[in-house]
KEFI-770345 format. One record per residue: residue in one letter; x, y, z of N, C-alpha, C in turn. Coordinates in steps of 0.001 Angstrom, whole numbers, plus 524288, in hexadecimal, padded with zeros to 5 digits. Each point is the difference from the previous one (the first is absolute). Layout:
KEFI-770345
+------+-------+--------+-------+--------+---------+-------+-------+--------+-------+
! resn ! neast ! nnorth !   nup ! caeast ! canorth !  caup ! ceast ! cnorth !   cup !
+------+-------+--------+-------+--------+---------+-------+-------+--------+-------+
!    A !     X !      Y !     Z !      X !       Y !     Z !     X !      Y !     Z !
...
+------+-------+--------+-------+--------+---------+-------+-------+--------+-------+
***
This chain:
KEFI-770345
+------+-------+--------+-------+--------+---------+-------+-------+--------+-------+
! resn ! neast ! nnorth !   nup ! caeast ! canorth !  caup ! ceast ! cnorth !   cup !
+------+-------+--------+-------+--------+---------+-------+-------+--------+-------+
!    M ! 7BACB !  81EA3 ! 83B79 !  80575 !   7FF65 ! 7FF6E ! 80262 !  7FC51 ! 7FB65 !
!    T ! 7FB32 !  7FD9E ! 7FD92 !  8021F !   7FD3B ! 7FBBA ! 8016B !  803BF ! 7FADB !
!    T ! 7FD2C !  80412 ! 80073 !  8015E !   80418 ! 7FBB8 ! 8050C !  802A4 ! 8010B !
!    V ! 801BA !  800D3 ! 80578 !  80551 !   801E7 ! 80047 ! 804B5 !  7FBDC ! 7FEBD !
!    Y ! 7FEE1 !  7FAE7 ! 80192 !  803B7 !   7FB7F ! 7FD91 ! 8000C !  7FFD3 ! 7FA74 !
!    R ! 7FC59 !  8004E ! 7FD7E !  8004F !   7FFB2 ! 7FA0A ! 801B8 !  80522 ! 7FDE2 !
!    S ! 7FF0D !  80455 ! 8027D !  80278 !   80478 ! 7FDCA ! 80659 !  8004D ! 800AA !
!    V ! 8016D !  7FE92 ! 8042A !  80552 !   7FFBE ! 80182 ! 80256 !  7FBEA ! 7FC57 !
!    L ! 7FE9F !  7FC64 ! 7FED4 !  801CA !   7FB39 ! 7FD10 ! 8018C !  80221 ! 7F9D1 !
!    A ! 7FB4A !  802CB ! 7FE2A !  7FFCF !   80219 ! 7FAF1 ! 804BC !  804DC ! 7FFC8 !
!    I ! 7FFA9 !  8035C ! 803D3 !  804C1 !   8032E ! 7FEE4 ! 805C5 !  7FCCB ! 8010A !
!    I ! 8001F !  7FDB1 ! 802CB !  80571 !   7FD33 ! 800A1 ! 800A2 !  7FD49 ! 7F9A6 !
!    G ! 7FC9B !  7FCCB ! 7FEC4 !  800E3 !   7FCC8 ! 7FB53 ! 8000C !  80348 ! 7FBDF !
!    L ! 7FCF6 !  80481 ! 7FF21 !  80093 !   8032E ! 7FC6F ! 80446 !  803B4 ! 800C1 !
!    G ! 80131 !  80298 ! 803E9 !  804E7 !   80216 ! 8019D ! 80494 !  7FE0B ! 7FD5E !
!    F ! 80118 !  7FADC ! 800BE !  804FA !   7FDA6 ! 7FFA8 ! 7FFF4 !  7FE65 ! 7FA03 !
!    A ! 7FB7E !  7FE8A ! 7FD6B !  80043 !   80105 ! 7FA29 ! 801B8 !  80437 ! 7FD5C !
!    L ! 7FDC3 !  8044E ! 8019A !  80134 !   805A4 ! 7FE23 ! 80598 !  8003E ! 80097 !
!    Y ! 80275 !  7FF51 ! 80564 !  8059C !   80106 ! 800B9 ! 8038F !  7FCEF ! 7FC6A !
!    F ! 7FDC0 !  7FB6F ! 80053 !  80341 !   7FB7A ! 7FBEA ! 801A9 !  801EE ! 7FAA2 !
!    F ! 7FB2C !  80192 ! 7FEC1 !  8003C !   80119 ! 7F997 ! 801D4 !  80589 ! 7FECF !
!    A ! 7FFC4 !  8033C ! 803E5 !  8023E !   80581 ! 7FF72 ! 805C1 !  7FF93 ! 80075 !
!    T ! 801A3 !  7FC21 ! 80384 !  8062E !   7FE31 ! 8001F ! 803CC !  7FD92 ! 7FC18 !
!    I ! 7FCB3 !  7FBCB ! 7FED8 !  80212 !   7FBE2 ! 7FC3E ! 7FE09 !  80063 ! 7FB70 !
!    G ! 7FB62 !  8020A ! 7FEF3 !  7FD9C !   7FFDA ! 7FAFB ! 8034B !  803A1 ! 7FB38 !
!    P ! 801C2 !  80518 ! 801BD !  80432 !   8029B ! 7FCFD ! 80400 !  7FD5C ! 7FD3B !
!    L ! 802B7 !  7FDEA ! 804B8 !  80502 !   7FCDF ! 7FE83 ! 7FECC !  7FAC4 ! 7FD0E !
!    F ! 7FBD7 !  7FCD1 ! 800C6 !  7FEEB !   7FBCC ! 7FCB7 ! 7FE07 !  8016D ! 7F9A1 !
!    I ! 7FEA4 !  80594 ! 80048 !  7FD9A !   8019A ! 7FAFF ! 804CD !  7FFE5 ! 7FD5C !
!    T ! 80455 !  80365 ! 800BE !  804AE !   8013C ! 7FDFE ! 803BB !  7FAF7 ! 7FF46 !
!    Q ! 7FF8E !  7FC24 ! 803A7 !  8038A !   7FB70 ! 80014 ! 7FD18 !  7FAC8 ! 80152 !
!    P ! 7FC7C !  7FEA1 ! 7FB80 !  7FC06 !   7FBA1 ! 80224 ! 80234 !  7FA73 ! 8005F !
!    D ! 80400 !  8004A ! 803EB !  802C3 !   7FAC9 ! 80049 ! 7FD51 !  7FCEC ! 8045C !
!    I ! 7FD1E !  7FC4B ! 80079 !  7FD95 !   7FE64 ! 804CE ! 80439 !  7FCDE ! 80240 !
!    V ! 803B7 !  7FDFA ! 7FD8E !  803BA !   7FBD0 ! 80366 ! 80403 !  80515 ! 8031B !
!    A ! 8017A !  803F1 ! 7FD73 !  80288 !   803C9 ! 80270 ! 7FCD7 !  8021D ! 80582 !
!    A ! 7FBCD !  800AD ! 7FE51 !  7FC29 !   8023A ! 80443 ! 7FFF3 !  7FC31 ! 80582 !
!    F ! 7FF7A !  7FA02 ! 7FE05 !  8000F !   7FC4C ! 804FC ! 805A7 !  80101 ! 801D7 !
!    K ! 804B4 !  7FF93 ! 7FD6A !  803EF !   80006 ! 802B3 ! 80101 !  803A7 ! 80274 !
!    A ! 7FE2E !  804B2 ! 7FF07 !  800D0 !   804C8 ! 803E4 ! 7FE02 !  7FF97 ! 80556 !
!    G ! 7FC38 !  7FC2D ! 80037 !  7FDF4 !   7FF6C ! 805CA ! 804E8 !  7FD3A ! 80282 !
!    Y ! 8040E !  7FE17 ! 7FEE6 !  803C4 !   7FC09 ! 801D0 ! 80577 !  8031D ! 7FF6F !
!    V ! 80078 !  8050A ! 800AB !  80536 !   80223 ! 7FF6C ! 8032B !  7FFFE ! 804BE !
!    N ! 7FD2C !  7FF7A ! 80456 !  8038C !   7FFE7 ! 80541 ! 7FC86 !  7FC4F ! 804A4 !
!    P ! 802A9 !  7FE54 ! 803B6 !  7FDE1 !   7FD84 ! 802B5 ! 7FA38 !  8016F ! 802FE !
!    Y ! 7FFCF !  8051F ! 8005D !  7FB5A !   80238 ! 802D9 ! 7FAED !  80025 ! 7FB01 !
!    S ! 80158 !  8010A ! 7FBFB !  7FC84 !   7FFAD ! 7FB6C ! 7FDE7 !  7FAD8 ! 7FF6C !
!    S ! 80439 !  7FC0A ! 80024 !  7FEE9 !   7FA73 ! 7FF61 ! 7FB99 !  7FE82 ! 8039D !
!    G ! 800C1 !  801C1 ! 80461 !  7FCD6 !   7FDFD ! 8040C ! 7F9FD !  80229 ! 7FF2C !
!    F ! 800EB !  804F4 ! 7FF9B !  7FA83 !   80287 ! 7FEAA ! 7FCBE !  7FCD1 ! 7FB34 !
!    A ! 803CA !  7FF94 ! 7FB3B !  7FD22 !   7FD6D ! 7FBE8 ! 7FEC0 !  7FA70 ! 80102 !
!    T ! 802A7 !  7FC6A ! 8035C !  7FED7 !   7FB4F ! 80019 ! 7FA7D !  7FF9D ! 803E1 !
!    D ! 7FFC8 !  80393 ! 8039E !  7FBA1 !   800F0 ! 80395 ! 7FAB1 !  8003B ! 7FD5D !
!    A ! 80129 !  804A5 ! 7FB9E !  7FAF3 !   80031 ! 7FC9A ! 7FE3D !  7FB01 ! 7FDB3 !
!    I ! 802C8 !  7FE91 ! 7FC9A !  8002F !   7FA5B ! 7FD03 ! 7FD95 !  7FC3F ! 80448 !
!    A ! 8015C !  7FEF2 ! 803D8 !  7FDE2 !   7FC6A ! 803B3 ! 7FB2F !  801D4 ! 8016C !
!    C ! 7FED0 !  803CE ! 800E5 !  7FB45 !   80339 ! 8022E ! 7FBA8 !  7FE97 ! 7FBAD !
!    W ! 800E2 !  800E5 ! 7FAEC !  7FE2D !   7FDCC ! 7FAAD ! 7FCEF !  7FACC ! 8003B !
!    L ! 804AD !  7FD06 ! 80102 !  7FF8F !   7FA82 ! 80092 ! 7FAF5 !  7FF02 ! 803A0 !
!    V ! 801EF !  8012A ! 804C6 !  7FB31 !   7FF4C ! 804BF ! 7FA6D !  80218 ! 7FDF2 !
!    L ! 7FFE2 !  803C6 ! 7FD55 !  7FBC8 !   80228 ! 7FE53 ! 7FD9B !  7FD03 ! 7FBFE !
!    I ! 80297 !  7FE49 ! 7FCE2 !  7FE24 !   7FB43 ! 7FC3E ! 7FD49 !  7FC91 ! 802DD !
!    C ! 802DC !  7FCF8 ! 80410 !  7FE7B !   7FB8C ! 8030A ! 7FA38 !  8013C ! 8029D !
!    W ! 7FFD1 !  80577 ! 801E7 !  7FB67 !   8009F ! 80282 ! 7FB90 !  800C7 ! 7FB9A !
!    V ! 800B6 !  80244 ! 7FD74 !  7FC30 !   800CC ! 7FB66 ! 7FE5D !  7FA57 ! 7FE94 !
!    V ! 80388 !  7FD2B ! 7FDD7 !  7FD26 !   7FA53 ! 7FE9C ! 7FE9B !  7FCA6 ! 8032D !
!    Y ! 801C5 !  80067 ! 805D9 !  7FD30 !   7FDB7 ! 80339 ! 7F98B !  80236 ! 8014B !
!    E ! 7FFE1 !  804EF ! 8008A !  7FA6B !   801FC ! 800EF ! 7FC47 !  7FF81 ! 7FBB9 !
!    K ! 802D5 !  7FF91 ! 7FAF7 !  7FCF2 !   7FF21 ! 7FBEA ! 7FD2F !  7FAC8 ! 7FF5D !
!    L ! 8030B !  7FD04 ! 800AE !  7FE54 !   7F958 ! 801DA ! 7FD7A !  7FF45 ! 8054A !
!    Q ! 8010D !  801EB ! 8039F !  7FE00 !   7FF68 ! 804EE ! 7FA8A !  802DB ! 800B7 !
!    K ! 8008C !  804D7 ! 7FF35 !  7FBCC !   80449 ! 80134 ! 7FDE5 !  80238 ! 7FB9C !
!    G ! 800F9 !  7FE5B ! 7FB10 !  7FE35 !   80218 ! 7FBD2 ! 80056 !  805F5 ! 7FE5B !
!    I ! 80353 !  80303 ! 802FA !  8021F !   80598 ! 7FDC4 ! 800D3 !  7FFD7 ! 7FA64 !
!    K ! 7FD56 !  80443 ! 7FD36 !  80103 !   7FF7F ! 7FAA4 ! 80345 !  804A4 ! 7FE5E !
!    H ! 801F3 !  7FFDF ! 7FB7A !  802B1 !   803AD ! 7FE19 ! 80657 !  800BC ! 8026C !
!    G ! 80098 !  7FDBD ! 8027D !  80598 !   7FF4B ! 80295 ! 80531 !  80096 ! 7FC25 !
!    W ! 7FF30 !  7FEDD ! 7FAF8 !  80349 !   7FFDC ! 7FC46 ! 8025B !  80568 ! 7FEDD !
!    V ! 7FC6A !  80451 ! 80096 !  801A4 !   80499 ! 7FFAB ! 802D7 !  8010C ! 803F2 !
!    A ! 8000C !  7FFCD ! 80479 !  80401 !   800FC ! 8048C ! 80537 !  7FDAF ! 7FECE !
!    I ! 7FF47 !  7FA6C ! 7FD51 !  805FE !   7FDC9 ! 7FF5D ! 8030D !  8031C ! 7FAAE !
!    V ! 7FBFD !  801CF ! 7FCAE !  803FA !   802F7 ! 7FAB7 ! 80153 !  804FB ! 8037A !
!    L ! 7FD2B !  8026B ! 80354 !  800E5 !   805B5 ! 802D6 ! 8049A !  7FF24 ! 8038C !
!    G ! 800A4 !  7FBCE ! 800D3 !  803E8 !   7FDE5 ! 8041E ! 804DD !  80025 ! 7FE8B !
!    F ! 7FFE6 !  7FEC2 ! 7F986 !  804F3 !   7FF28 ! 7FD84 ! 80163 !  805B6 ! 7FD4C !
!    M ! 7FBA4 !  80309 ! 7FDD5 !  80284 !   804F4 ! 7FE3F ! 7FA18 !  80387 ! 801C1 !
!    P ! 7FFC0 !  803E2 ! 802FB !  804F4 !   802E7 ! 80276 ! 802D3 !  7FD5D ! 80400 !
!    G ! 7FDDA !  7FC85 ! 80370 !  8011F !   7FE07 ! 80437 ! 7FC86 !  7FDCF ! 803E1 !
!    V ! 8025D !  7FC9F ! 80520 !  7FC97 !   7FDCE ! 8031B ! 7FC64 !  803A0 ! 802AE !
!    A ! 801EB !  8043C ! 801E3 !  7FD99 !   80460 ! 802B7 ! 7FA95 !  800F0 ! 7FD79 !
!    T ! 80000 !  8008B ! 7FA93 !  7FB59 !   800EC ! 7FC87 ! 7FC19 !  7FB41 ! 7FFBE !
!    G ! 80355 !  7FB3F ! 7FEA9 !  7FCA1 !   7FA84 ! 7FFA0 ! 7FD5C !  7FEC4 ! 8052D !
!    F ! 80393 !  800B2 ! 80427 !  7FE1C !   7FF6B ! 80528 ! 7FAF8 !  8032E ! 801C5 !
!    A ! 7FFBD !  80459 ! 7FF53 !  7FBC1 !   80461 ! 80108 ! 7FBBA !  7FE4B ! 7FC68 !
!    V ! 80151 !  7FE14 ! 7FBB1 !  7FBAD !   7FEFB ! 7FBDA ! 7FD39 !  7FA82 ! 802B9 !
!    Y ! 80335 !  7FCFC ! 800A8 !  7FDB2 !   7FBC1 ! 8023E ! 7FBEF !  80008 ! 804E6 !
!    L ! 802F6 !  803BD ! 804A3 !  7FC67 !   7FFC0 ! 803D3 ! 7FB8C !  80366 ! 7FF10 !
!    L ! 7FF2C !  8038E ! 7FC6D !  7FBDA !   802C2 ! 7FE3E ! 7FBB6 !  7FBCA ! 7FDB9 !
!    L ! 8021E !  7FC91 ! 7FBDC !  7FCC8 !   7FC09 ! 7FF3D ! 7FDFD !  7FCDE ! 80265 !
!    R ! 8032E !  7FE1B ! 80423 !  7FCF6 !   7FC70 ! 8046E ! 7FBCA !  8039A ! 80327 !
!    T ! 8005D !  80507 ! 8012B !  7FB94 !   801B7 ! 8037F ! 7FB81 !  8013B ! 7FB2A !
!    Y ! 7FFDE !  80064 ! 7FD0A !  7FB5E !   7FF65 ! 7FCBF ! 7FDBF !  7FB03 ! 7FEF6 !
!    Q ! 8033C !  7FBE9 ! 8013C !  7FDD7 !   7FA08 ! 7FEA4 ! 7FFF6 !  7FCF0 ! 804EB !
!    R ! 801E1 !  80113 ! 804A8 !  7FF6E !   7FD8A ! 80545 ! 7FC44 !  80185 ! 80304 !
!    P ! 7FC5E !  7FCAE ! 8019B !  7FD64 !   801E5 ! 804FF ! 801F2 !  802FF ! 80461 !
!    A ! 7FD5A !  803FA ! 80268 !  802FF !   802BC ! 80494 ! 7FF19 !  7FB41 ! 8047E !
!    I ! 804E5 !  80033 ! 802DF !  80011 !   7FBFB ! 804B8 ! 7FE40 !  8034C ! 804C3 !
+------+-------+--------+-------+--------+---------+-------+-------+--------+-------+
***
């Protein structure tokens, strides 16, 4: 079961990263304006809700990573934080859960 869990996490995390860079990458290469890219997430109330949710999820991920680093000794969580910023929380969260499965004993 652990192999299936890890495989699904890897597929989701990598799948989102690929989708993100395939859809946003070409536009960002031609118009490398990070402020405009950030503002584009807030063009209407619906996108604003989704953008704010993603940012809040990233902040929760940061709290969790720091807590488990200090309390449980989980290493390399900073990688998940960076990936949570770019390409996004789906990839960062999946990577963090994978890191945990290799560092925490089975319960």
